[in-house]
C-alpha positions as CSV (number, residue, x, y, z in Angstrom):
1,T,0.0,0.0,0.0
2,Y,1.2,3.5,-0.8
3,V,-0.1,7.0,-1.2
4,L,0.5,9.2,-4.2
5,A,0.4,13.0,-3.5
6,D,1.2,16.1,-5.5
7,V,3.2,18.8,-3.7
8,E,3.6,22.3,-5.2
9,N,6.6,24.6,-4.8
10,R,5.2,28.1,-4.8
11,S,8.6,29.7,-4.3
12,A,10.9,31.4,-6.8
13,S,13.7,28.8,-6.3
14,D,14.1,25.1,-6.7
15,R,13.5,23.2,-3.4
16,R,14.5,19.8,-2.0
17,V,11.2,18.7,-0.4
18,A,10.7,15.8,2.0
19,V,7.2,14.5,2.8
20,D,5.9,11.8,5.2
21,G,2.6,11.1,6.8
22,V,0.2,8.7,8.4
23,L,-2.2,6.3,6.6
24,L,-5.8,6.7,7.8
25,G,-8.7,4.2,8.1
26,A,-12.4,4.8,8.6
27,G,-13.2,7.6,11.0
28,G,-9.7,9.0,10.8
29,R,-8.2,6.1,12.7
30,E,-4.4,6.0,12.2
31,L,-3.2,2.8,10.6
32,G,0.5,3.6,10.7
33,P,3.3,5.7,9.3
34,L,4.1,6.4,5.7
35,T,7.8,6.3,4.8
36,V,9.3,9.6,3.8
37,D,9.9,10.5,0.1
38,E,12.1,13.3,-1.1
39,L,12.2,15.1,-4.4
40,R,13.6,18.2,-6.0
41,I,10.8,20.5,-7.0
42,P,11.6,23.2,-9.5
43,A,10.4,26.8,-8.8
44,R,6.6,27.1,-9.2
45,A,6.3,23.4,-10.3
46,R,4.5,20.4,-8.9
47,R,5.8,16.8,-8.3
48,T,4.2,13.6,-7.3
49,F,5.5,11.8,-4.2
50,A,5.1,8.1,-3.5
51,L,4.8,7.4,0.2
52,P,4.9,3.6,1.0
53,F,3.2,2.0,4.0
54,G,4.9,-0.9,5.6
55,G,2.3,-3.5,4.5
56,V,-1.1,-4.0,3.0
57,A,-3.8,-1.7,4.4
58,E,-7.1,-2.8,2.8
59,G,-9.1,-0.5,5.1
60,A,-7.2,2.7,4.1
61,V,-9.3,5.6,3.1
62,G,-6.9,8.5,3.2
63,A,-3.7,10.0,4.6
64,R,-2.5,12.9,6.6
65,L,0.7,14.3,5.0
66,R,3.5,16.4,6.5
67,V,6.1,18.4,4.7
68,R,9.3,17.8,6.7
69,G,11.7,20.2,4.9
70,T,12.1,22.5,2.0
71,P,15.7,23.8,1.7
72,A,16.6,25.7,-1.4
73,E,18.7,23.9,-4.0
74,E,22.1,25.7,-4.4
75,H,23.0,24.2,-7.8
76,P,21.3,23.4,-11.1
77,A,19.7,20.0,-11.6
78,P,22.4,17.6,-12.9
79,V,19.9,15.5,-14.9
80,V,16.9,16.9,-16.6
81,T,14.2,16.0,-19.1
82,I,13.8,17.9,-22.3
83,D,11.7,18.0,-25.5
84,P,8.6,16.1,-24.2
85,T,6.1,14.9,-26.8
86,L,2.7,13.3,-26.3
87,E,0.9,10.8,-28.5
88,R,-2.5,9.1,-28.1
89,E,-2.1,5.4,-28.8
90,D,-4.6,2.6,-28.7
91,N,-3.5,1.4,-25.3
92,G,-3.1,4.9,-23.7
93,L,-1.3,8.2,-23.6
94,A,2.4,8.0,-24.5
95,A,5.1,10.5,-23.4
96,T,8.5,10.6,-24.9
97,T,11.3,12.7,-23.5
98,R,15.1,13.1,-23.7
99,V,16.8,12.5,-20.4
100,T,20.0,14.6,-20.2
101,N,23.0,14.3,-17.9
102,T,24.6,17.7,-17.8
103,L,27.8,16.7,-15.8
104,D,31.1,15.2,-16.8
105,R,30.6,11.9,-15.0
106,D,28.3,8.9,-15.2
107,A,24.9,9.1,-13.6
108,V,22.1,6.8,-12.6
109,A,18.7,8.6,-12.6
110,T,15.2,7.7,-11.6
111,V,12.9,9.1,-14.2
112,I,9.2,9.4,-13.2
113,A,6.0,10.1,-15.1
114,T,2.7,11.2,-13.4
115,F,-0.4,10.6,-15.6
116,Y,-3.6,12.5,-14.8
117,D,-7.2,12.0,-15.9
118,A,-9.5,14.7,-17.2
119,Q,-10.4,15.7,-13.6
120,G,-6.8,16.0,-12.5
121,K,-6.7,12.8,-10.5
122,I,-3.5,10.8,-10.6
123,V,-4.1,7.6,-12.5
124,A,-0.5,6.2,-12.8
125,R,3.0,7.0,-11.7
126,P,5.5,4.7,-13.4
127,F,9.2,5.1,-13.1
128,T,12.4,3.7,-14.5
129,I,16.1,3.8,-13.6
130,L,18.4,4.9,-16.4
131,G,22.2,4.8,-16.6
132,L,23.6,7.9,-18.4
133,D,27.1,8.6,-19.8
134,P,28.8,11.9,-19.0
135,N,27.3,14.9,-21.0
136,S,24.8,12.7,-22.8
137,N,21.2,12.3,-23.4
138,R,18.9,9.5,-24.4
139,P,15.2,9.1,-25.2
140,F,12.7,7.4,-22.9
141,R,9.0,6.6,-23.4
142,F,6.3,6.0,-20.8
143,T,2.8,4.8,-21.7
144,G,0.0,5.6,-19.3
145,P,-3.6,4.3,-19.1
146,R,-6.3,5.0,-21.6
147,N,-8.1,7.5,-19.4
148,A,-4.9,9.6,-19.0
149,E,-5.3,13.1,-20.4
150,R,-2.1,14.8,-19.2
151,V,1.4,13.7,-18.1
152,V,4.3,15.3,-16.3
153,V,7.8,13.6,-16.7
154,F,10.5,14.4,-14.2
155,V,13.7,13.2,-12.6
156,G,13.8,11.9,-9.1
157,D,16.9,10.6,-7.4
158,V,20.3,10.9,-9.2
159,I,23.4,9.0,-8.2
160,F,26.9,9.7,-9.4
């Protein structure tokens, strides 16, 4: 069991945001903690966090989330997505992007896509882990569900 939640950075600078919370059952009963997730959120952008619960919680009906920190990022993002394109396919909405490593060393990046339906509800959040050579880029494609109307592709963790 996990919770997907969008968090918006309303500031004029990129922020490193950490979020955790508590999974809730009927009547607001606490079922247990959600593990912290941390992402870089660009200025005035939104990112989808995935907060895992330590088991299966069939009776879960909601969550109470907490932002734990929002320090400003002091350097540009080392890996970015560029040139996104969207295509409607028989099996869903496809998003293709170029993932670019801007630094002079190898990187391993988690690339994430959040798919939304017409009402703005999150309908899928697939991810992949890509190895990138120094100063290189490569295409990657995500396909979301048929009811997806919009997608945001972004970079999560980066390891050098």
